[in-house]
Phi, psi and omega in degrees: 000134182289131180286145182293146178293147179291155177293148177299142190251133181239131172250117176260117186242142178210145186270013175250190184277007177076309182303127180092348178268091188295326184295313182290325178294316179293326176299313181296317182293318179300317180292321178297319178295333179277356176104003179283151171273104192253135169238128180256119186244124178225194186260132177281146175264014175232186178268010183237155172290133178247129182239138177206188181229146170238083191064235179278358186273127173283131178246124181234124175250126190254131175289143182242115177281174182237030186294316180293321176302315180296321181294324178291318180297332181286343179284144183251152176294330177241085190299321181292315179294318180298324179296329180278316186281334186229040181304114177065014173233094188270337185204183183297325179297314179296324177296319179298320178295320179296318177301312183297319180296317180295314182296323177295319178296318180299314182299317181291316184290318180294330177295322180297327183290343182262350181290129182296141176081001181286121182285353185260010188302312184295314182294324179295323177296321178296316179298318178302313182296319181295316180294323178297320180295317178297318180300311181298320180296317182293320179295316179297320180296320178299311182294324179297316180292322180296321180294334182265004175252101184299143183292317179242072183287169179295152180301145175267002175070029171226110188300333179295326179268328181286323179222073184295350176303330179295323178289319177298322177298317179295319179297327181278311187281324188308307180300326179293316179296316185290327175294327179290328183054061180286158173276330179225135172248124178254105184264119182260123177075160183295338181291345179250001187292326181292310183295323180294314182297315183290318181295318179298318180295319180292322178294320178296321180296331180276358178101001179262125180284120181220132175247159180217150177232149181253124182253104182273106182281340182209169179273099188303321182290343182262359181279138178272085183290141183286342184242128183297327178291319177296321180298330175276317193292313185295313175298327180292318178296318177300315182297324182290325190250343187298326180290343180271348180292146177287339175198157177235137179236147176209185194259352181205154177300323181296317179290327177299318179294319179298315180296318179298315184287318181297321189249010177053047180288150183288335180219171180280129178303150176289134180264124176229098181289148181272083185254163178290159173281114186288331184302328186268353181288134181081014181280352178079018184271356183271123184289340180206173178245167180295328178292317177297322179297330177278345183074032184249148175280168184293342183277348185275124177298130185226121171261152180227137169241124184240129174124188184300137176258098176243163180304328183281354184277350169074018181292339178299324179294326178295312182293321177296333181271349183300323178303336179273004181234069184300136178083352181271134181254157181233126174256126175253112178271103185222156188270334185197163177282133178231163176304323179294317179298317179298322178294317179297319180291326177295320176298317179299322178298316179295326181277355179077024182240009184301327182290348179257009178248129184238129175266120181235152189278164170294159168233165177307150188306320184287353180256358190300310185299314178297321181298318184281342194297341182278352176284178180259318179218154176252146186248134169229078187271036189301149173278159185274070173255155189308317187287339177274349186271348195248006180207161174270111187291161181304322185296335176296314178298318181296316178299313184291321175295335176277357180081021184259125167297164187249147164241113189232151172285174186272037171293144199303305189290314182295316180303313182296319182292315182295317181290322180296319184266350182068042189260001181174199181239151185241141177230165177283127196303328185252020185236100180300330180295314179292332175297313182300320179295314181295318180295319179298317178297316182296321180292322179290326183261016191308309182296319179297315180294322181297332179295337180279353176277082189275173177300322180295319179298313183293322179295315181298323183263041176243149180292328177303317180287315184294321186281346182301317179294325179294317180296322177293324179298318177306313183293318182295314183293316186275344187058033178233146181233122177302141185293312185221124175300145181247062186291354176287348176289116184286149175297335183269016183305140183256150177286135182226167182272036185302335182251013178291132180282134182257131178229176180292142178283155181251163178090174179289135180304134175081355182244102180299141178220137179220165179288118183296146182309126184195218191270051174259167179297319181249125179244106191254131169256141177229129178154188009253016183277309181055039180301135180053024179070018184288333174299315178294318180295319177297319180301315180296315182298315184292315184289329176290326182279337187221105181292350178276001184245130167242155193223147168235124181258130182241141180221123170286117188255129175250171183296332182260011182286144170288155182275062180288151181298144176197164174271325185228128174248125180250130179294110184298333181289345184250014183294343178273356183273135186299319183294325176293319179297316180293328175300319181292320178300312182296323182289327186268308186290128181089349180248323182266145166259332181225153181213125172256114182262120181258147177065019176061020180283149175291150180257349177255039187064218178257028181303320184240020178122188188263000178228170181294340184305321182291337183270348190295323181298316180294320179294322179294318179295328178279003177061037176263127180279124189244141170231155180248135181238125180252142182252332184168264186295344178291339182227347181290123184271111184303318183298315180290325179296320178296325179292325186274333191232124182299321183253037181308140179301336183285349174289333182251006184292142175303155183307133174091339184290314180300319180296317181295317180290329176299313180298316180298314182297320181293318178298313183292326177295321177297318178301313181298319182291325189263341188281336181071020183264158172300139183238138178224151175230150183268342177234142189294336180296335182289347174295337174295324182267338182225071189296341179278355184277168171248146178278114173252096193301151172309146182244130174229161175278088187302319184298322184290342181265358182301133181239135183276330186289126176295156180265161172065027175264341176285147175296324180244092186296144177278125180245121185251137173225128186228080181279137171282317171226128187301320186291335180282341183253350184077027186302312184295337179282334183257348183300320180302316180296314183293319179296317180297313181295325177293314182296330179278354180082012180285319179228160170255093186275132180233122179258116183255101178236138179069019180275131175304141184300329180296334181268351186290327183300318180296321179296318180295313183297332181280339188279166175257320179230145179237129176262125181262248184246157179230028190225340187255335184089005182222198180218153185238198186301316182299319178296320179295318179297319178295319177297320178298331177278002178081021182264130171299130183248136180246136178186177180269121182237126181282162178296325181296321179292320176301318182294328181299328178256018180053037176078008183279344182298119184274002181297132184278119185276135177207157172245170175305329180284330185255002186299317181301315181296317182295316178299319179299317180297316181294323180288323180290320181257073187293323179295317178295324179293320176298324178295325176297321178298318179294320177295328180295320178299314181296321178296315180298319179296318185289315187263331197237013177271002174106340184292314180292321178299316179299322179293321178298322183282347184301324180299325177285323187276346188298000000 
């Protein structure tokens, strides 16, 4: 029988880390839904290839070396003079090696001159003086030459020498692309045009038909590049290769005309605007709105600016105009604190409007429109620089899909679009007074302007509409048609570690081990909560994955704390004492380069308050890079949890606990929203409360939990439930069913309470089924350990948690009402239940052995 032909293969390439680049991600998903075999290739932030999955899409991140860059830097403007002044010393690294070699020789030789009876003393002294003179001369010559080599010299008019990073990118990406043998290469931005052109040409030379298209996201000639060599090189590389592309794509009709005219293209590039996916808008998946994030009621006028804060984005005019808009608030949706943001906030403080400016976090790309929809108007206050004049930015589509009229500066393309459609008000880009007038008019006319956001406008500004032409272009260029569309791939698909390679764990089973803080490039501190030993587990995962990282784990220890591994234990009862606080300052400042703070706890004791917020200024001044890690109750909002879950744990919480945790969660959410730091959560349900965070999965020693005994072979299966606190697991709600089934001889139910953690592993390995929680909608460390032991785990899992793993989570979902039915099904279908146990082991290995967690943290540690 003839084997079916493979699906046509598409490589989508981009020179960044992929995460956060909505256009390339939506491109890949759209093609996968159309039936293409898609590989998304980006840049690794480590020295290793990183592999993962985005639904059916293979994601490959490639490390990029700097060898060609170094070779270019080693070349001198005066090669003959450089050969004399810097003979065999090309850079600071080589100079350091020369210094070390000379100093080692001096120490050995000078020691010989003092040894009694040595007949060579006089001659050795002469050699020392001569060698010292040569050494000083060479060092002076090196520094002299370095001073005469400008750091940002004028372009030499050869892009390979002016910006050799493009060649290094080609050397890294090219072999990966060519090994894949795609039918179509989609090159995003000018930084990928060289590798795409060369790889396509090499594949054609080898006999494989490959076409490629260039996707120009911006007007390269209009960008104000910080380096004169870069400013020459990128437009030059684009000019050299754009004519060789089989097609050109760009983001606006205006930019399409510029590219055609600048490069004498035979036709007009295809326009594919970067618009939101309309299908997912209004799906109810957003846990909060931008108005809720600001803490404002519906009656308060609210303007929103969403996206990157750069000097050319003109937000300074907005803040300068705020004093003329009494009572009007501004939400800035931004990812992190930058010097420009601090400057803008300082200006707001001087103008007396800081209290009306709110910093709110990013949300995943597919949630943006719903998130913004509670504001009144959206802002595009761009300055009139070339690159802002030639396209309709993504945020315009996002605002309009959110139902927000616009207040825009008079940049050419946006102004023309807004005035033609009647979608907002326009002001003069550098005049805060005209901004205030335009904003005031837009707020008064909000309902009238919103009526102009018609169905035709929304359809045109949707990714479904924009990407249709791109998908047809793939087919036309390649002369290939995907066999069957895969529309079951959701637009909201999450990246998972489906392609992470699994290997044997190292070290003694059950004993976490990490590289102790020392002489590595990255010196990481983790603590001070270390809940369930996750600080230690993260330390092991990170240091095993990256030899450039050493770690110190800190744990605030109380009398009732478990003895989880750590390097430093701090007596929690003494955190208010000044000498203990100063010890923590001395231990951290000057020793750490990076710090992961878990549970929002302060790291200097209570020196600056009861949360990490008080310590951040000192950590920032010490140039320590900080991230925040949440485990659960530190950020889980009881009120929202009660709204989402019928059997929420907070319905059974002892008096006063829900109120106390509500207050804590609200404080910590404000810290997370305002600090601008990288955010991580250990369980996927917490993304509902902290949508700007990334999921860094819980880590367990999967190998140590391996169990040899098959499950479901006993006539009366052992069912284990081990609550730490009954109300957090819903124990009392499920006990009647379990007791009844036990008494009838259907199951052998075992309730493990007050069991030392060291004895728990044996209980899990002996069981057939493990019951986790029925109250949170997620799963924790105990469930992961049971899955690692190959045990089918039963608990309540929300749809959002299932979506985070693209449905791969094998945990059997049940509620107190459905538990009897679920248990009956599992007992009746013993073979299928055993298969769930086997899938559970693979899931634990894939997500929770530390490799995926280390990869998630790499972006922070790079």
